[in-house]
N, C-alpha and C positions, 0 to 999 in steps of 0.2 A: 502494500499499498502507499507506503513511503516510498519507494522508486517512482509510482505513477505520479505523485504528487511531485517529487521532484520535476520530472520530467514536465509536468503540465505548468511549473513555475519557470524552466528555462524556457519553456514555446512564449511564456507572458513577457519575459526579460525586453528589453524597448531600448536600443543605443543613445538613444535621447533624452528618455524620459527615464529611465528604472524599470517600472512595471506597468503593465496596464491592465484594464481588468480582463479581456482576453486578446487574446494572440491578433497583433496586426489593428487593434481597435482604438483608432488615435483621435483626440491627444489623450493622455493621460491625468487625473486628480488626486488632489492628496489621498485620499481615502483607497483608491488603488494603491498608492504607494505604501502607506500604512498596512494594506490587507498582505501585498506583498512580501515585506520586510516580519510582517505578522508571523506570516507562513513560512519564511526564512526560517525565524527563530524557535518555531515550533517543532520544527522535523531538523533543526540544524544544520541549515545548508547555507553555507556563504557563497552567496549570489554574486559573481562578477559584476551585475548588477548593482552592487553596492555602495558605489560613489558617485552614480548618475543619480541615485536617490538621494544621495547628501547634497547634492547641487540643485534636485528639484527643490528639496525643502528649505534649503537657503534663500531658492530665486523668489518663493513662497511667503518671507516674510516681509512684514511692513514695517514703514519705521516709527511705529507704537509697539513693537515687540510682538503686537500679534501676528498671526499667518493667515492664508487667504487659499481658497481649495483650487485654484489653478495657476500657471506662470503668468498668464495672460490678466491677472489684475482681480481685481472684487476688493470686499469688504473683509478685515479680519475679525475672526469671530471663535470665540472659545474652545468650541468642536473642534474647528480648522487646528488651531494652536493646540489644543491636547492629540491628534491626530500628529501634527509634527515633532513636537515634543517626545511621546512615544515611541514614535520611529526613528527620531536619532538617537535614541538611548538603546533601542536595539538593536540598529546598526553599529553602534560601539560595543555592544557585548556581542555580538558576533564576530567583530574584528578583533577582538581583545583577546578572545581564548578558546583553548580546544575541548572545555566543555560547557554546552550550552543547556542553561534550564529553561524552558521555557516559563515565558513569566506568568502567562494563565497557571500552570502550575504553582509558581511559586503563591499566588493567590487563594489557592484550594488548599496548601497547607497551612496558613495561617489559624491558629486556633479561634 
């Protein structure tokens, strides 16, 4: 099951945006980047698209510190900011160590 999920993630990787919601469905939005990074985190896949995901996230940040849904602009929202911040943290974890503990499992393990 993990191999087929990894195969699907590879098909959703994009050289410009990082991840797309489905293969070849452009443009990407912050929720697609977040979902791709989260899926990578859960299955322990260090995608070569992670640096592009970081670039996408950086381009979505506005002057007020919040994040918009798209590199094409918009209004920063709390929801988009959460997606960006969590995806950034997950990318750093994926890039930093050999052992990945999915963040969803950590939440479930709390008393």
